All heavy atoms as an XYZ file, in Angstrom:
795
protein
N       2.524     -1.332    -18.731
C       1.044     -1.308    -18.805
C       0.557     -1.228    -17.314
O       1.162     -1.900    -16.481
C       0.607     -2.391    -19.554
O       0.721     -3.674    -18.907
N      -0.442     -0.535    -17.123
C      -1.088     -0.421    -15.815
C      -2.160     -1.533    -15.721
O      -3.118     -1.417    -16.485
C      -1.718      0.947    -15.496
C      -2.320      0.907    -14.095
C      -0.613      1.989    -15.425
N      -1.871     -2.584    -14.990
C      -2.946     -3.639    -14.909
C      -3.342     -3.830    -13.480
O      -3.110     -4.897    -12.905
C      -2.411     -5.033    -15.469
C      -1.039     -5.417    -14.991
O      -0.401     -4.663    -14.191
N      -0.599     -6.608    -15.243
N      -4.055     -2.858    -13.102
C      -4.442     -2.822    -11.683
C      -5.851     -3.125    -11.616
O      -6.630     -2.707    -12.491
C      -4.282     -1.355    -11.155
O      -3.044     -0.853    -11.541
C      -4.531     -1.191     -9.631
N      -6.326     -3.837    -10.594
C      -7.776     -4.066    -10.424
C      -8.369     -3.034     -9.558
O      -9.562     -3.088     -9.352
C      -8.038     -5.598     -9.988
O      -7.286     -5.719     -8.752
C      -7.696     -6.479    -10.982
N      -7.567     -2.170     -8.951
C      -8.210     -1.066     -8.212
C      -7.250     -0.564     -7.118
O      -6.472     -1.186     -6.668
N      -7.417      0.779     -6.967
C      -6.676      1.377     -5.828
C      -7.694      2.042     -4.821
O      -8.582      2.771     -5.404
C      -5.668      2.493     -6.318
C      -4.631      1.848     -7.154
C      -5.091      3.250     -5.091
C      -3.736      2.867     -7.799
N      -7.776      1.655     -3.631
C      -8.759      2.188     -2.686
C      -8.089      2.984     -1.609
O      -7.049      2.615     -1.068
C      -9.437      0.996     -2.014
O      -9.821      0.136     -2.989
N      -8.628      4.149     -1.333
C      -8.107      4.920     -0.098
C      -8.926      4.411      0.957
O     -10.136      4.276      1.095
C      -8.451      6.414     -0.351
C      -7.907      7.234      0.729
O      -7.756      6.815      1.903
N      -7.620      8.501      0.408
N      -8.137      3.848      1.975
C      -8.766      3.094      3.122
C      -9.249      4.145      4.218
O      -9.976      3.801      5.054
C      -7.734      2.156      3.800
C      -7.300      0.992      2.831
C      -6.324      0.101      3.515
C      -8.448      0.328      2.314
N      -8.988      5.436      4.003
C      -9.475      6.420      4.968
C      -9.461      6.274      6.334
O     -10.320      6.435      7.147
N      -8.280      5.753      6.834
C      -8.000      5.400      8.224
C      -7.323      6.542      8.976
O      -6.665      6.258      9.937
C      -7.266      4.011      8.286
O      -6.081      4.254      7.538
C      -8.009      2.864      7.911
N      -7.417      7.765      8.485
C      -6.682      8.763      9.253
C      -5.342      9.097      8.600
O      -4.971      8.522      7.544
N      -4.656     10.009      9.098
C      -3.389     10.510      8.581
C      -2.293      9.670      9.094
O      -1.998      9.704     10.226
C      -3.263     11.989      8.950
C      -2.384     12.823      7.971
C      -2.906     12.779      6.553
C      -2.281     14.279      8.447
N      -1.548      8.949      8.179
C      -0.429      8.215      8.675
C       0.726      9.100      9.185
O       0.854     10.150      8.696
C       0.086      7.343      7.401
C      -1.009      7.656      6.326
C      -1.761      8.840      6.767
N       1.491      8.607     10.084
C       2.711      9.368     10.577
C       3.872      9.089      9.843
O       4.940      9.856      9.922
C       2.810      8.982     12.050
C       1.751      9.567     12.960
C       2.289      9.576     14.444
N       2.557      8.174     14.990
C       1.539      7.520     15.515
N       0.397      7.861     15.587
N       1.935      6.330     15.932
N       3.898      7.973      9.033
C       5.243      7.608      8.308
C       4.844      6.941      6.961
O       3.754      6.423      6.778
C       6.068      6.771      9.160
N       5.866      6.930      6.092
C       5.611      6.182      4.941
C       5.795      4.663      5.246
O       6.613      4.290      6.085
C       6.841      6.459      3.861
C       6.760      7.724      3.245
C       7.484      8.850      3.755
C       5.885      7.880      2.168
C       7.356     10.124      3.078
C       5.735      9.259      1.543
C       6.431     10.289      2.016
N       5.004      3.840      4.721
C       5.100      2.389      4.955
C       4.482      1.605      3.808
O       3.657      2.120      3.022
C       4.352      1.977      6.243
O       3.028      2.093      6.213
N       5.026      0.409      3.652
C       4.585     -0.529      2.670
C       4.372     -1.872      3.447
O       5.433     -2.363      3.994
C       5.658     -0.686      1.578
C       5.264     -1.754      0.443
C       4.065     -1.437     -0.383
C       6.465     -1.886     -0.522
N       3.205     -2.450      3.359
C       2.974     -3.672      3.979
C       3.312     -4.909      3.138
O       3.398     -4.796      1.858
C       1.605     -3.767      4.550
O       0.692     -3.872      3.444
N       3.470     -6.045      3.775
C       3.645     -7.338      2.992
C       2.340     -7.562      2.264
O       1.299     -7.274      2.762
C       4.022     -8.514      3.978
C       4.271     -9.773      3.231
C       5.574     -9.753      2.431
O       6.471     -9.254      2.872
N       5.437    -10.181      1.152
N       2.494     -8.067      1.070
C       1.274     -8.356      0.378
C       0.526     -9.449      0.954
O       0.929    -10.244      1.773
C       1.547     -8.751     -1.137
C       2.379    -10.022     -1.195
O       3.531    -10.118     -0.596
N       1.837    -10.987     -1.929
N      -0.810     -9.449      0.708
C      -1.731    -10.496      1.271
C      -2.684    -10.966      0.257
O      -3.315    -10.110     -0.374
C      -2.543     -9.943      2.579
C      -3.352    -10.942      3.176
C      -2.832    -11.897      4.016
C      -4.695    -11.057      2.891
C      -3.580    -12.970      4.638
C      -5.455    -12.084      3.399
C      -4.934    -12.951      4.296
O      -5.647    -13.938      4.894
N      -2.973    -12.241      0.201
C      -2.155    -13.313      0.809
C      -0.750    -13.475      0.121
O      -0.534    -13.015     -0.968
C      -2.948    -14.561      0.528
C      -3.723    -14.221     -0.769
C      -4.001    -12.779     -0.737
N       0.139    -14.186      0.713
C       1.467    -14.518      0.214
C       1.870    -15.843      0.759
O       1.981    -15.917      1.937
C       2.466    -13.388      0.611
C       3.815    -13.639     -0.052
O       3.851    -14.049     -1.254
N       4.802    -13.347      0.718
N       2.105    -16.859      0.031
C       1.981    -16.896     -1.484
C       0.601    -16.675     -1.992
O      -0.390    -16.830     -1.158
C       2.468    -18.300     -1.835
C       3.164    -18.879     -0.608
C       2.567    -18.176      0.491
N       0.391    -16.263     -3.291
C      -0.933    -15.992     -3.777
C      -1.132    -16.635     -5.095
O      -0.232    -16.980     -5.861
C      -1.124    -14.477     -3.799
C      -0.197    -13.804     -4.874
C      -0.668    -13.494     -6.147
C       1.117    -13.522     -4.559
C       0.079    -12.863     -7.074
C       1.916    -12.876     -5.537
C       1.383    -12.434     -6.803
N      -2.409    -16.815     -5.467
C      -2.771    -17.249     -6.931
C      -4.242    -16.897     -7.078
O      -5.093    -17.456     -6.406
C      -2.599    -18.749     -6.921
C      -3.084    -19.270     -8.312
O      -3.107    -18.578     -9.304
N      -3.501    -20.600     -8.284
N      -4.624    -16.179     -8.119
C      -3.710    -15.298     -8.931
C      -3.679    -13.838     -8.481
O      -2.998    -13.170     -9.137
C      -4.365    -15.446    -10.376
C      -5.944    -15.373    -10.038
C      -6.082    -16.109     -8.657
N      -4.522    -13.543     -7.425
C      -4.433    -12.064     -7.112
C      -4.012    -11.895     -5.615
O      -4.162    -12.767     -4.824
C      -5.750    -11.493     -7.362
O      -6.822    -12.161     -6.662
N      -3.509    -10.686     -5.364
C      -3.056    -10.286     -4.184
C      -3.258     -8.796     -3.911
O      -3.727     -8.180     -4.858
C      -1.517    -10.637     -3.895
O      -1.070    -10.402     -2.557
C      -0.621     -9.795     -4.801
N      -3.087     -8.288     -2.674
C      -3.177     -6.885     -2.429
C      -2.134     -6.302     -1.551
O      -1.456     -7.092     -0.850
C      -4.525     -6.402     -2.047
C      -4.940     -6.990     -0.665
O      -4.366     -6.587      0.324
N      -5.872     -7.919     -0.610
N      -1.739     -5.032     -1.714
C      -0.760     -4.334     -1.001
C      -1.350     -3.132     -0.364
O      -2.290     -2.498     -0.957
C       0.312     -3.761     -1.941
C       0.787     -4.701     -3.098
C       0.038     -4.856     -4.346
C       1.875     -5.543     -2.859
C       0.421     -5.598     -5.266
C       2.264     -6.428     -3.931
C       1.531     -6.446     -5.098
N      -0.994     -2.801      0.929
C      -1.378     -1.537      1.527
C      -0.085     -0.693      1.622
O       0.934     -1.182      1.919
C      -1.765     -1.741      2.981
C      -3.208     -2.434      3.023
O      -3.879     -2.674      1.941
N      -3.714     -2.574      4.156
N      -0.237      0.592      1.363
C       0.846      1.488      1.652
C       0.335      2.701      2.263
O      -0.872      3.122      2.058
C       1.678      1.747      0.344
C       0.999      2.577     -0.818
C       1.011      3.991     -0.760
C       0.333      1.840     -1.730
C       0.367      4.659     -1.687
C      -0.242      2.565     -2.806
C      -0.304      3.943     -2.814
N       1.137      3.488      2.919
C       0.732      4.701      3.666
C       1.702      5.788      3.321
O       2.923      5.545      3.193
C       0.782      4.434      5.172
O      -0.226      3.542      5.594
N       1.133      7.004      3.085
C       2.040      8.166      2.807
C       1.469      9.281      3.781
O       0.299      9.513      3.774
C       2.056      8.500      1.370
C       0.702      8.797      0.848
C       2.782      7.452      0.601
C       0.744      9.341     -0.511
N       2.446      9.919      4.534
C       2.003     10.916      5.509
C       1.798     12.331      4.880
O       1.243     13.138      5.472
C       3.145     11.033      6.503
C       4.363     10.555      5.593
C       3.819      9.497      4.648
N       2.165     12.481      3.612
C       1.996     13.813      2.915
C       1.812     13.467      1.499
O       2.145     12.395      0.960
C       3.161     14.721      3.217
C       4.404     14.228      2.673
C       5.693     15.081      2.992
C       6.885     14.537      2.338
N       8.142     14.918      2.935
N       1.142     14.479      0.800
C       0.962     14.375     -0.662
C       2.169     14.035     -1.327
O       3.174     14.811     -1.083
C       0.345     15.714     -1.093
O       0.136     15.593     -2.415
N       2.270     13.031     -2.226
C       3.497     12.636     -2.803
C       3.264     12.044     -4.184
O       2.128     11.560     -4.385
C       4.278     11.453     -1.950
O       4.450     11.951     -0.716
N       4.302     12.104     -4.978
C       4.234     11.297     -6.294
C       4.710      9.853     -5.887
O       5.723      9.645     -5.395
C       5.248     11.924     -7.324
C       4.704     13.173     -7.855
O       3.565     13.285     -8.185
N       5.555     14.201     -7.932
N       3.763      8.959     -6.251
C       3.981      7.587     -5.863
C       4.014      6.753     -7.043
O       3.273      6.834     -8.008
C       2.726      7.163     -5.011
C       2.749      5.614     -4.824
C       2.674      7.984     -3.722
N       4.986      5.708     -7.066
C       4.905      4.639     -7.968
C       4.954      3.307     -7.187
O       5.646      3.218     -6.160
C       6.052      4.573     -9.038
O       7.393      4.580     -8.271
C       6.047      5.840     -9.902
N       4.317      2.351     -7.606
C       4.274      0.959     -7.110
C       4.428      0.085     -8.340
O       3.652      0.015     -9.181
C       2.943      0.602     -6.325
C       2.853     -0.744     -5.716
C       3.972     -0.939     -4.692
C       1.568     -0.963     -5.106
N       5.674     -0.623     -8.299
C       6.097     -1.418     -9.450
C       6.305     -2.830     -8.973
O       6.743     -3.064     -7.843
C       7.279     -0.879    -10.056
C       7.033      0.529    -10.637
C       8.356      1.021    -11.243
C       8.197      2.471    -11.802
N       9.479      3.026    -12.438
N       6.129     -3.791     -9.895
C       6.351     -5.219     -9.618
C       7.526     -5.601    -10.661
O       7.485     -5.180    -11.784
C       5.182     -6.070     -9.840
C       5.543     -7.559     -9.655
C       4.010     -5.630     -8.944
N       8.424     -6.315    -10.071
C       9.698     -6.768    -10.863
C       9.776     -8.306    -10.756
O       9.439     -8.932     -9.783
C      10.951     -6.110    -10.267
C      10.951     -4.653    -10.348
C      10.499     -3.962     -9.275
C      11.452     -4.024    -11.498
C      10.470     -2.470     -9.288
C      11.477     -2.585    -11.515
C      10.915     -1.852    -10.442
N      10.331     -8.922    -11.855
C      10.545    -10.377    -11.803
C      11.920    -10.567    -11.124
O      12.607     -9.627    -10.769
C      10.446    -10.978    -13.201
C      11.429    -10.455    -14.179
O      12.497     -9.797    -13.763
O      11.226    -10.729    -15.383
N      12.368    -11.853    -11.133
C      13.658    -12.274    -10.509
C      14.865    -11.647    -11.226
O      15.842    -11.344    -10.583
C      13.823    -13.764    -10.493
C      12.923    -14.530     -9.534
S      13.458    -14.232     -7.875
C      15.030    -15.110     -7.846
N      14.653    -11.238    -12.422
C      15.765    -10.691    -13.155
C      15.862     -9.113    -13.140
O      16.658     -8.509    -13.740
C      15.727    -11.074    -14.654
C      15.863    -12.597    -14.943
C      15.564    -12.902    -16.359
C      17.057    -13.111    -14.454
N      14.852     -8.609    -12.332
C      14.905     -7.185    -12.177
C      14.152     -6.380    -13.246
O      14.154     -5.147    -13.256
N      13.436     -7.104    -14.081
C      12.570     -6.456    -15.133
C      11.251     -6.058    -14.554
O      10.597     -6.745    -13.838
C      12.308     -7.469    -16.335
C      13.586     -7.793    -17.054
C      13.263     -8.833    -18.135
N      12.719    -10.072    -17.560
C      12.774    -11.244    -18.104
N      13.501    -11.395    -19.174
N      12.296    -12.306    -17.509
N      10.839     -4.731    -14.894
C       9.649     -4.272    -14.454
C       8.447     -5.058    -15.234
O       8.425     -5.065    -16.416
C       9.463     -2.801    -14.673
C       8.140     -2.315    -14.255
C       7.986     -0.685    -14.494
O       9.048     -0.041    -14.336
O       6.919     -0.264    -14.780
N       7.508     -5.752    -14.498
C       6.465     -6.495    -15.168
C       5.056     -5.860    -14.951
O       4.162     -6.134    -15.722
C       6.491     -7.889    -14.738
C       7.752     -8.577    -15.154
C       6.211     -8.111    -13.311
N       4.924     -4.907    -13.991
C       3.689     -4.204    -13.767
C       3.860     -2.932    -13.050
O       4.773     -2.754    -12.275
C       2.781     -5.228    -12.911
N       2.997     -1.997    -13.478
C       3.091     -0.707    -12.836
C       1.737     -0.545    -12.311
O       0.752     -0.430    -12.909
C       3.339      0.478    -13.865
C       3.250      1.915    -13.328
C       4.261      2.113    -12.308
C       3.401      2.838    -14.521
N       1.552     -0.664    -10.866
C       0.390     -0.724    -10.217
C      -0.141      0.727     -9.674
O      -1.360      0.862     -9.528
C       0.365     -1.594     -8.999
C       0.843     -3.015     -9.333
C       0.987     -3.899     -8.088
C       0.043     -3.684    -10.378
N       0.749      1.656     -9.417
C       0.307      2.958     -9.141
C       1.355      3.871     -9.627
O       2.589      3.598     -9.716
C       0.345      3.097     -7.604
N       0.847      5.100    -10.188
C       1.781      5.974    -10.719
C       1.032      7.377    -10.798
O       0.139      7.481    -11.585
C       2.205      5.612    -12.166
C       3.190      6.566    -12.809
O       3.881      7.278    -12.088
N       3.173      6.613    -14.107
N       1.356      8.231     -9.957
C       0.796      9.522     -9.915
C       0.786     10.243     -8.520
O       1.532      9.643     -7.678
N       0.306     11.288     -8.451
C       0.104     12.157     -7.189
C      -0.930     11.590     -6.303
O      -2.074     11.493     -6.711
C       0.030     13.613     -7.520
C       0.203     14.430     -6.239
C       0.553     15.922     -6.777
C       0.887     16.784     -5.543
N       2.210     16.699     -5.211
N      -0.568     11.171     -5.163
C      -1.546     10.677     -4.092
C      -1.591     11.617     -2.922
O      -0.550     12.085     -2.464
C      -1.042      9.340     -3.567
C      -1.372      8.224     -4.619
C      -0.604      8.035     -5.668
C      -2.409      7.297     -4.333
C      -0.817      7.071     -6.670
C      -2.659      6.303     -5.292
C      -1.840      6.120     -6.298
N      -2.728     11.868     -2.462
C      -2.855     12.664     -1.214
C      -2.440     11.847      0.042
O      -2.421     10.560     -0.108
C      -4.326     13.153     -0.988
C      -4.827     14.088     -2.065
C      -3.902     15.311     -2.204
O      -3.539     15.849     -1.120
O      -3.503     15.680     -3.319
N      -2.038     12.389      1.118
C      -1.727     11.724      2.294
C      -2.809     10.676      2.651
O      -4.064     10.987      2.471
C      -1.449     12.578      3.484
N      -2.519      9.411      3.087
C      -3.528      8.522      3.451
C      -2.911      7.074      3.336
O      -1.795      6.928      3.025
N      -3.841      6.191      3.476
C      -3.437      4.770      3.362
C      -4.263      4.155      2.301
O      -5.478      4.392      2.120
C      -3.690      4.041      4.829
O      -2.934      4.554      5.829
C      -3.381      2.541      4.618
N      -3.611      3.368      1.401
C      -4.233      2.951      0.198
C      -4.053      1.387      0.125
O      -3.139      0.832      0.553
C      -3.536      3.558     -0.982
C      -3.850      5.070     -1.066
C      -3.008      5.892     -0.411
C      -4.850      5.565     -1.811
C      -3.152      7.290     -0.524
C      -5.082      6.983     -1.917
C      -4.302      7.790     -1.204
O      -4.463      9.122     -1.311
N      -4.963      0.740     -0.538
C      -4.962     -0.707     -0.879
C      -4.908     -0.686     -2.343
O      -5.735     -0.226     -2.970
C      -6.078     -1.459     -0.331
C      -5.832     -2.980     -0.512
C      -6.925     -3.851     -0.018
N      -7.848     -4.040     -1.135
C      -9.045     -4.456     -0.989
N      -9.608     -4.731      0.141
N      -9.855     -4.623     -2.092
N      -4.007     -1.467     -2.984
C      -3.924     -1.764     -4.379
C      -4.067     -3.250     -4.634
O      -3.371     -4.165     -3.880
C      -2.473     -1.395     -4.943
C      -2.499     -1.620     -6.381
C      -2.220      0.130     -4.633
N      -5.009     -3.610     -5.440
C      -5.195     -5.004     -5.814
C      -4.530     -5.386     -7.169
O      -4.453     -4.563     -8.084
C      -6.698     -5.284     -6.031
C      -7.465     -5.057     -4.784
O      -7.036     -5.557     -3.698
O      -8.505     -4.291     -4.916
N      -3.828     -6.533     -7.262
C      -3.151     -6.899     -8.404
C      -3.644     -8.372     -8.794
O      -3.534     -9.330     -7.951
C      -1.637     -6.837     -8.180
C      -0.894     -7.201     -9.424
C      -0.994     -6.743    -10.652
C       0.305     -8.033     -9.473
N      -0.017     -7.215    -11.483
C       0.732     -8.086    -10.850
C       0.951     -8.815     -8.568
C       1.816     -8.834    -11.290
C       2.072     -9.641     -9.013
C       2.502     -9.619    -10.309
N      -4.024     -8.411    -10.036
C      -4.309     -9.708    -10.663
C      -3.114    -10.187    -11.523
O      -2.881     -9.584    -12.623
C      -5.587     -9.563    -11.595
C      -6.012    -10.882    -12.206
O      -5.200    -11.854    -12.168
O      -7.086    -10.938    -12.753
N      -2.475    -11.335    -11.028
C      -1.222    -11.718    -11.720
C      -1.614    -13.019    -12.647
O      -0.600    -13.830    -12.751
C      -0.223    -12.116    -10.705
N      -2.799    -13.139    -12.973
C      -3.221    -14.457    -13.704
C      -2.410    -14.658    -14.853
O      -2.400    -15.760    -15.415
C      -4.669    -14.420    -13.913
O      -5.157    -13.315    -14.571
N      -1.895    -13.472    -15.571
C      -1.172    -13.650    -16.841
C       0.316    -13.883    -16.662
O       1.101    -14.076    -17.535
C      -1.374    -12.466    -17.733
C      -0.822    -11.180    -17.121
C      -1.155     -9.944    -17.906
O      -2.321     -9.526    -17.882
O      -0.201     -9.354    -18.507
N       0.783    -13.952    -15.394
C       2.098    -14.228    -14.985
C       2.480    -15.675    -14.582
O       1.510    -16.376    -14.128
C       2.501    -13.242    -13.902
C       2.527    -11.778    -14.318
C       1.300    -11.004    -14.128
C       3.542    -11.188    -14.993
C       1.222     -9.729    -14.528
C       3.511     -9.879    -15.350
C       2.400     -9.157    -15.201
N       3.735    -16.118    -14.671
C       4.113    -17.449    -14.384
C       4.380    -17.519    -12.870
O       4.754    -16.515    -12.287
C       5.346    -17.851    -15.238
O       6.382    -16.901    -14.944
C       5.059    -17.897    -16.640
N       4.389    -18.722    -12.310
C       4.783    -18.910    -10.815
C       6.178    -18.423    -10.716
O       6.955    -18.457    -11.576
C       4.688    -20.414    -10.623
O       3.372    -20.849    -10.621
N       6.444    -18.033     -9.436
C       7.821    -17.640     -9.075
C       7.867    -16.486     -8.146
O       6.760    -16.069     -7.621
N       9.068    -15.948     -7.883
C       9.232    -15.041     -6.881
C       9.248    -13.629     -7.592
O       9.796    -13.448     -8.733
C      10.614    -15.146     -6.210
C      10.956    -13.878     -5.251
C      10.639    -16.465     -5.368
N       8.467    -12.612     -7.063
C       8.462    -11.322     -7.580
C       8.702    -10.375     -6.465
O       8.711    -10.618     -5.278
C       6.935    -11.040     -8.231
C       6.749    -11.800     -9.403
C       6.188    -13.005     -9.305
C       6.930    -11.247    -10.624
C       5.920    -13.793    -10.473
C       6.605    -12.026    -11.780
C       6.165    -13.329    -11.685
O       5.860    -14.020    -12.843
N       9.156     -9.169     -6.896
C       9.468     -8.112     -5.946
C       8.512     -6.910     -6.212
O       8.274     -6.570     -7.370
C      10.939     -7.665     -5.983
C      11.894     -8.785     -5.760
C      12.288     -9.648     -6.627
C      12.273     -8.983     -4.459
C      13.220    -10.697     -6.419
C      13.186    -10.048     -4.108
C      13.593    -10.893     -5.068
N       8.157     -6.205     -5.231
C       7.424     -4.984     -5.471
C       8.073     -3.857     -4.683
O       8.563     -4.003     -3.641
C       5.952     -5.143     -5.084
C       5.598     -5.565     -3.683
C       5.100     -4.656     -2.683
C       5.780     -6.832     -3.319
C       4.787     -5.022     -1.432
C       5.412     -7.314     -2.033
C       5.006     -6.320     -1.134
O       4.645     -6.714      0.156
N       8.069     -2.582     -5.338
C       8.779     -1.475     -4.759
C       7.786     -0.297     -4.827
O       7.259     -0.012     -5.801
C       9.982     -1.167     -5.626
O      10.886     -2.250     -5.643
C      10.737      0.128     -5.050
N       7.740      0.304     -3.652
C       7.036      1.601     -3.455
C       8.106      2.761     -3.433
O       9.003      2.697     -2.656
C       6.258      1.622     -2.158
C       5.412      2.961     -1.843
C       4.227      3.016     -2.793
C       5.029      2.969     -0.383
N       7.863      3.784     -4.242
C       8.620      4.920     -4.281
C       7.686      6.143     -4.068
O       6.691      6.273     -4.718
C       9.399      5.099     -5.510
O      10.299      4.046     -5.770
N       8.032      6.867     -3.072
C       7.163      8.137     -2.647
C       8.162      9.153     -2.111
O       8.611      8.990     -0.998
C       6.078      7.764     -1.698
N       8.355     10.196     -2.951
C       9.349     11.173     -2.458
C      10.748     10.557     -2.260
O      11.190      9.843     -3.151
N      11.324     10.630     -1.142
C      12.662     10.039     -0.873
C      12.481      8.612     -0.313
O      13.552      8.012     -0.015
C      13.429     10.942      0.094
C      13.762     12.322     -0.403
O      13.898     12.361     -1.621
O      13.880     13.234      0.386
N      11.264      8.170     -0.115
C      11.058      6.813      0.500
C      11.069      5.738     -0.642
O      10.284      5.989     -1.661
C       9.720      6.931      1.265
C       9.304      5.495      1.805
C       9.844      5.067      3.003
C       8.469      4.660      1.138
C       9.442      3.868      3.557
C       8.113      3.413      1.645
C       8.525      3.039      2.778
O       8.163      1.802      3.244
N      11.777      4.677     -0.398
C      11.738      3.538     -1.306
C      11.800      2.305     -0.457
O      12.551      2.214      0.581
C      12.906      3.527     -2.200
C      13.131      4.784     -2.981
N      12.391      5.077     -4.115
C      13.924      5.858     -2.803
C      12.754      6.200     -4.633
N      13.668      6.785     -3.861
N      10.844      1.401     -0.733
C      10.905      0.024      0.035
C      10.514     -1.133     -0.989
O       9.671     -0.842     -1.783
C       9.911      0.101      1.157
C      10.098     -1.150      2.019
C       9.450     -1.111      3.404
O       8.929     -0.033      3.783
O       9.491     -2.138      4.086
N      11.265     -2.123     -0.801
C      11.082     -3.280     -1.660
C      10.686     -4.473     -0.778
O      11.345     -4.723      0.191
C      12.221     -3.601     -2.514
O      12.492     -2.420     -3.405
C      11.952     -4.765     -3.531
N       9.739     -5.366     -1.258
C       9.376     -6.575     -0.549
C       9.204     -7.701     -1.636
O       9.055     -7.338     -2.791
C       8.140     -6.347      0.313
C       8.204     -5.462      1.496
C       7.052     -5.446      2.329
C       7.176     -4.503      3.515
N       8.135     -4.892      4.555
N       9.345     -8.869     -1.013
C       9.325     -9.979     -1.862
C       7.931    -10.804     -1.790
O       7.360    -10.717     -0.693
C      10.296    -11.011     -1.503
C      10.473    -12.240     -2.302
C      11.753    -12.946     -1.925
C      11.646    -13.929     -0.775
N      12.812    -14.744     -0.527
N       7.458    -11.351     -2.879
C       6.132    -12.179     -2.858
C       6.284    -13.364     -3.759
O       7.204    -13.326     -4.620
C       5.072    -11.238     -3.180
C       5.092    -10.728     -4.629
S       3.661     -9.668     -4.994
C       4.293     -8.882     -6.535
N       5.444    -14.260     -3.600
C       5.553    -15.571     -4.251
C       4.186    -15.913     -4.908
O       3.235    -15.971     -4.267
C       5.990    -16.761     -3.339
C       7.299    -16.396     -2.826
C       5.998    -17.999     -4.151
C       7.687    -17.343     -1.669
N       4.213    -16.048     -6.280
C       3.046    -16.469     -7.017
C       3.209    -17.892     -7.270
O       4.145    -18.477     -7.724
C       3.050    -15.707     -8.363
C       1.996    -16.128     -9.406
C       0.552    -15.965     -8.859
C       2.125    -15.231    -10.632
N       2.190    -18.716     -6.741
C       2.166    -20.106     -6.860
C       0.902    -20.508     -7.735
O      -0.263    -20.198     -7.404
C       2.062    -20.875     -5.552
C       2.007    -22.385     -5.653
C       3.322    -20.404     -4.751
N       1.139    -21.219     -8.859
C      -0.054    -21.635     -9.682
C      -0.180    -23.138     -9.665
O       0.758    -23.775     -9.484
C       0.129    -21.057    -11.097
C       0.023    -19.625    -11.155
C      -0.141    -19.150    -12.570
C      -0.618    -17.683    -12.628
N      -0.630    -17.145    -13.962
């Protein structure tokens, strides 16, 4: 299920590289946000996984134009713990860790 509170194009010009920033704040309760940049139009997925590698949230899924985006995630229905989030865009894949503390 897509349980996103919003995806915003930050409109900060054309990025030179794919990137995924550390979520902020981290640790968080109950919501956090992620920034990612894509230098060219790409099919993008941003997924959240639990410690066992199960996908628990799909935050972005579709074709995005080149740009920098912010995605907000409300994790109020999830339990405390360590989660991982993965950005996939074309051949680029990056995973980072975050901590939900309630």
